[in-house]
N, C-alpha and C positions, 0 to 999 in steps of 0.2 A: 868668665869675665869677672873682674873685680871692680868695685866702686872706684870712680876716679873723676877728676875734673881736668879737662884738657884746655889749657889756655892757647889761643891761636896766634899765629904770626903770619899775616898775609904776605910778608916778604918772602915766604917759602914758595911762592907761586912759580910754576914752570910752564914753558910753552910746549905743546904737544904737536905731533904730525897731523893730528885731527883738526888743527887750525884754531885751537882755543888754549887759554891759560887755565891751569888747574892748581888748586891748593888742596892737598889732602888734609881734611879736617879730622877725620877718624877712619883709619884703615890699618888695623893691626891684627896680628895672628891671635892676640888674646881676646879679640872680639870678632870672631869669624862670621857671625850671623848678619852683620851689616857694615856698610861703609858710607861715609858722607864726604863728598868733595865739593868745593866751591869752584864753579866754572865761570869764566869770563870770556866773552866774545866781543871783539871790536866791531864798530859800525860797518855794515856792508859785507861782513864775512859770513860765509856758510861753512859749517863743519862738514867733514867728509861723511859719506854714507857709511854706516857701520851697524853692527849688531853685537849683542852679548850672548854668549853660549851659557845656558844654565843659570843666568842671572836676571832677576827682575830689576828694572831701573825706574826711578821716579824723578822727574824734574820738579823742583819747587822754584818758581820764578820769583826772584828777590827784587830785581829792578830792571828797567829797560823794556824793549819791545822786540818780540821775535816772531818768526813764522816757522812752526814746527811741522815736520813731515814724519809721520809714524805709521808704519805698516800700510794698510789699505785706506786709512782715513785721508780725506782731502787735506791739503795744507791748511793750517789754521793759525791765526794770530794768537799770541799769548803775551801776557803782561803780568806785573806784580800780583802775587797771590794765586796765580793759576798753578795747577798741578797736572803734569803729563804722566800718564801711566804707560810703561813700555814693557810688555812681556818678553821673556827670553826669545832669542832668535828673530826679533822684530826689527826690520830695517828702520833706521832713524837718522835724521840730521836736523839741524836748526840753523836759521839765518837771523842775524841781527838786522832788523829793518828800521831801527831807531837811529837817533843822532848821538846817543850815549852808549856806553858799554851795556851789553846784556849780561846780567849776572843771575845765576841760578845754582841751587844745590842739586847735586846728583846723588841720590840715595839708592844704594844697591843692596839687594839681598839675594844670596849671601854676599859677603864683601867683594868689592871689585878686585879682579886680578888681571894682569896683562894677558894671561893665557885665555881668558874668556872673550877678549876683544877680537872681532873679525872686521877688518877693513873691507868695504864693499864698493869702493869708489869706481873700480874698473868694471863692476858688474852690478849697477844699481837695480833696485827692484822693478 
């Protein structure tokens, strides 16, 4: 990795089959150790059950209110400033329980790749 400053453009947001909007903030092959994405979930929406193979994920809640389900933990409410730690292969999903968008950073190590994503909606934990 080389030193760099990445200026962001939130207009690069795209909708995923997981039912959330994503903006890739940093996810490149020249920085394979980590990726950072901004996730946005509209009120009342629950993402699909999924897990990541060989990838640790952390959610840093920026704004809004959510109810996160991770592995064997009971569902828990999260809000701005909370961090959710998600080991590899751990089933996860999150629901926006507020009246405004739920926004969080998804920080993955190593960096996120589509090959690591496993949809589990048809076989929830």
